[in-house]
C-alpha positions, -999 to 999 in steps of 0.1 A, spaced: -835 319 519 -798 328 522 -779 340 491 -752 313 495 -751 279 511 -737 279 547 -752 311 560 -767 293 589 -732 281 600 -717 316 605 -707 322 641 -679 347 640 -673 381 625 -645 368 603 -668 341 589 -694 367 582 -668 389 564 -657 361 542 -693 351 535 -702 387 524 -671 389 502 -683 357 484 -718 372 480 -702 403 463 -688 380 436 -724 374 425 -732 410 418 -736 418 381 -713 449 376 -678 458 387 -691 492 401 -716 474 423 -689 449 435 -666 478 444 -693 497 462 -704 468 483 -669 455 490 -661 490 504 -693 490 525 -685 455 539 -649 465 548 -661 497 565 -688 478 584 -663 452 595 -638 479 607 -665 499 625 -677 469 645 -643 452 651 -643 463 687 -677 448 695 -675 424 725 -710 416 733 -718 381 718 -755 388 717 -749 420 697 -725 402 674 -752 376 666 -777 404 659 -752 420 635 -745 387 617 -782 379 613 -789 414 599 -759 413 575 -770 380 561 -806 393 556 -793 424 539 -770 404 516 -800 382 507 -821 413 499 -793 430 478 -785 398 458 -822 392 452 -827 429 440 -798 429 416 -798 393 403 -835 387 396 -843 376 362 -866 400 343 
């Protein structure tokens, strides 16, 4: 299960970046939001020169799975 609707439609790095930024809005504290926004920005910049479409799809799938795990970890009702 994806954290937000539309995860299965992501095809480009820019779409992934925007999706992950929307996921960050669901985090409970400002400190967490700042931390993960910085991590997303750094990841986007470090992979901006990636040209292999297969590798890009692997990165997209992994980033969505990681976002799902992070949101599940921090937003679970106790």
